[in-house]
N, C-alpha and C positions, 0 to 999 in steps of 0.2 A: 537198661533192660528191665522190663517189668515181667515177673513170672506170672503166667496165666493160670497157674494152679493155685488152689487155696490150701490152707493148712488142713482143712477137713479132708480134702481129696488125698493129700500127701499121707495122712495118718490112717485113712480109711482102709478097712479090711486087713489091717496089720494086727498082729497079736503081740502084746508086751507082757513081760514077766512081772513088772511092777510099775508103780507111778514114776519112779526115777527114770526108767527107760523112755516113758512117754515124754517126760519133761526134757530129756536130753534130745530126743528126736525133734520135738517142737522148737526148742531153742536153736538147734542147728538150722532148721528150715527158716526161722525168722532172721537169723544172722545172714543167710544167703540172699535175702531180699534187697533189692536196690533202693536207694533213697527215694526214687520216684514213686515206688510202691507205698512207702510210708507217707509221702506228701499227699498222694491221692487219697489215702485213708483219712488223713487229717482234714482234708477239704470236705470229704463226705460227712465227717462228724459235725463240722460247722453247719452244713446244710440241714442235717437231721436235727441238730440242736435248735436251729431257727424254726423248723417245722413244729417241734415240740412247744416252743414258746408261742407260736401262732395258734396252737390248739390248746393253750392254757394247761400244758403238761400232760395232755392225753397221749396214749401210746402212738408211736409212729413206726410204720413199716418202712422198709427200704424205699 
C-alpha cells in the first residue's frame, strides 16, 4: 500500500513546541511508509539524475 499523502501535508498546519517534536512526527510518518513508496522514490531519483546529466548539471524540475 502506498500512502497518497506527503510528509508536507502530514505536518502542514500543525504546531510543534520544538524541533524534537517535528523530528518525531516526521520519523513516525516515514516509518509507516510501505517499501513500494521508497522504491518509487528511488526510481524517480534515477530519472532525475539522468535528466541532470543530460543537461550538464543544470537545475531539473520534477
